N, C-alpha and C positions, 0 to 999 in steps of 0.2 A: 721235606716240608712238614709232613705229619709228625715226624719225630720232634721237630722243633715246637710245634703247637701243643703236643702232649706234655713236653717238658715245661712250658709255660703254665698250663692248667695245673700240673702237679705242684709247681713252685707257689702259685698263688694259694692253693688249698693248704700247703704246709704253713705259709705265712700267717693265713687267718687263723688256724689252729693255734699257733704260737701266741698271737695277739689275744685270743680268747683265754689262754692260759695265764697270761699276764695280768688280766683283769682282777681287782679285788674280789674275793669270794662273796662278800656282802653286797656288791653292786653299788650303783649311785642313784639315789632317789632325787628327782627334780622337785623344786618347791611346789607346794599345792596352790593352785590358782582357783579363782572363783569359777564355778561351773555355770555358764550363762544359760543353760537349758533348764536348770532346776533350782537355782539358788535365790530367786527372788521371793519365794514364799516364806512367810514368817512374821513374827513380831519385830518391831524396831522402836527405839527410842533416841532422842537427839536434841540438838540445840540449833538455833538459827539466829541470824542477824542480817541487817540491811538497812534500807531506807527508802524514801518515797516522797510523794507530794500529796497533801491533803487539801481538799476543797470543802468549804462550809458556807452555808447560806444562812442568815438570820434575817427573816423578813418581817415586815410590819404590814400585814394585809389590811388592817383598819386605817392606817394612816392617821390616826388621831393624836398620837403622842410623838413618835419619833420621826415619822414621815419620810423614812429612808430604809433602803434595803442594803444590807452590808454583805459583802463577799469576801471570803478569805481564800488565799492560795499560798501554802506555805510548806516548806520542806521539813522533814522530821527523820529521826533514826528509830529503829525498832530492834528488839531483842526478845527471844523467848524460847520455848521448847515445843517439841512435837512427840507424839506417839501414834503408832498406827499398825496395821496388819495388811499383808499382801497375800494374794492367791495368784498362782501362775498356771496357765493352761497353754501349753506349747509356747508360742512367742508372745502371748497375750497376758498382761498382768492387770489384776483388779485389786483395788484396796479401799480402805477406809482410814482416815486420819484426823486426829483432833490436835489443836494447838492452841496455846495461850501466850500472849505476847505484850510487852510494854511498848508504848508509843510516846514520842515527845513532841507531838504536834500542837502548837500553841501560838496565838497572835492576838493583838488587840488594836482596835481602830476607835478613833473618836467618830460620833454619829452627828450628822446634821439634824437640827431640831425643827419640828413643825409647830411646837408649842412653846411660847416665850416664858412660861412659868418654870421651865427647867433651866438649871445653870449649866451643868455639864452631863453629857451622856457618853458612855463608852460601851462598845460591843466587845466582848471577850470570847474568844474561841479556844477550846482545849479538847483534844481527843487523846486520852492517855492510855487506853488498853483496848485490845480486841482478842477475841477468840472465835474459832471456827470448828465445824464437824463436817468434813468434806469427803466425797466419794472420789476416787481416782481410777483412771483407766489409760493403759498404755501399751506400747509395743516394745518389747526387749530385743535389741540388736547387739549381739556378742555381750559385753559387760556394760552396756548403755541401755537406760530405759527412758523413753520419750513419753511423756504423759499429759493429759489434761485433767483438771480437778474443778470441783464445784460443790456448793452445799451452803447450809445456813451459817450466818456469822452473827456475832454479837460485838458491839463496840460500846465503850464507856466515854460519854461526853461529860464535860464539866464547863459548859459555856453559859453565858449570861449577857443581859443587857442592863445597865445600871444608870439611873438618873437621879440627880439631887435637885430639890425644889429650891427656887430662889427665895421664896417668903416663908419658908417653914424648915424645920429639921427633918422632914420626911424624905425617905429614899424610896424610889420606885424601882423594882427589880423584876425581871422575868429571867427565871433560872432554869437551865437544862442541865441537871446533874443526875444522870441514870444510865443503866445499860439498855442499849437499843438493839433491836433485832434487824437483821438485814440479810445479805448473801455475800458469798465470796466465790469468785471464779478466775481461773488462770491456767497456766501451763508450765512445764518444767522439763529439766533434763537431769537425770541421775546417773552417776558413774560408780560401779562397784570397784572400790580400790582394793579391797581384800574380801575374803569370804564374810567378814564381819562389819567392814567399815564402808559406808555409802556416802558420797559427796554429791551435793544437789545445788543446782541453780534454778530459781523459781521467780515467776511473776504472778502477783495476785491483785485483783481489783475488788474493792470493797464498796458496798452501798448499803447505807443504813436507812431505815424508815424515818421520815420526817416526823416531828411532833410539835404540837401546839402547847405552849406554856403561858399561863395567864400572867398578867402584869399585876404584881402585888405591891402595896405599900408596906412600908416598914413597920407599921402598926398592924399588919395582918389583913387590912381592908382591900377588896377589889378596887383598883384604881378608878374603874369606870362605873362603880356602883352596881346597878343591875346589868349593865352591858358587859360583854365578854371581851375586853381588851386583852390582845395576847400577841405573841411573837411565834414565828415558825422557825424551827431549827432543823437543818438538814446537813448530813455529813457524807462525804465520800473520800476514798483514798486509793493510790495506786502504789504498789510495793514491789521492789526488786530486792531479793535476798538470797543468801546462800545458807546451806544447812549441812551439818555432819550428823549422821545417824549410826547408831550401833544396832546391827541386825542379829538377833538371836537364832542359833541353829536349831 
């Protein structure tokens, strides 16, 4: 029995040696995969796109001219780009990111009048761009990063309320056409496809500060004389988007 076992051990050893001799002298190198322990750190730049729902309120707090509050709820598309930097400590990833994006949120409604001197009145909502500068913090699990994000945001509104006078060629307008500061907050998941390409799915909520805009006649005179007739404009948006980034080594 001992002789049989010794023979089997010697045969296995000889076959292993023969297999090693048959291997190519240069050997075989497996393709390089992303290193989840250290590869999230560094600069990145990329593009993003998606869609969402925008909400807007155009309010008449005085109730002297329009006498109605108009609300908008409309879908939109968005596209843009992002740039940022990540730092990694063990499994924790911290970063900062800036983005600039186009939006297609727009809608128009007729407004019920409280003043019979007006012929037609329309409220027009438009939110056509936003940008943000956000902090990010997340947990890296293998080649996946789960994170939350938040920071200041800016949105460009081009909304208005317009009325034409029945008895004169005058037009009365309250125009909100400017960049407005607010905040952005959300969460997302990133997947490192290679050492350089990172795919992302993200949700953002945007809320911009409301602004009072005076009601002005087309001849440049305040419509209420010494009184301050105005409309309040407020915008928010919810966005779901995907992004592809190139990470520099």
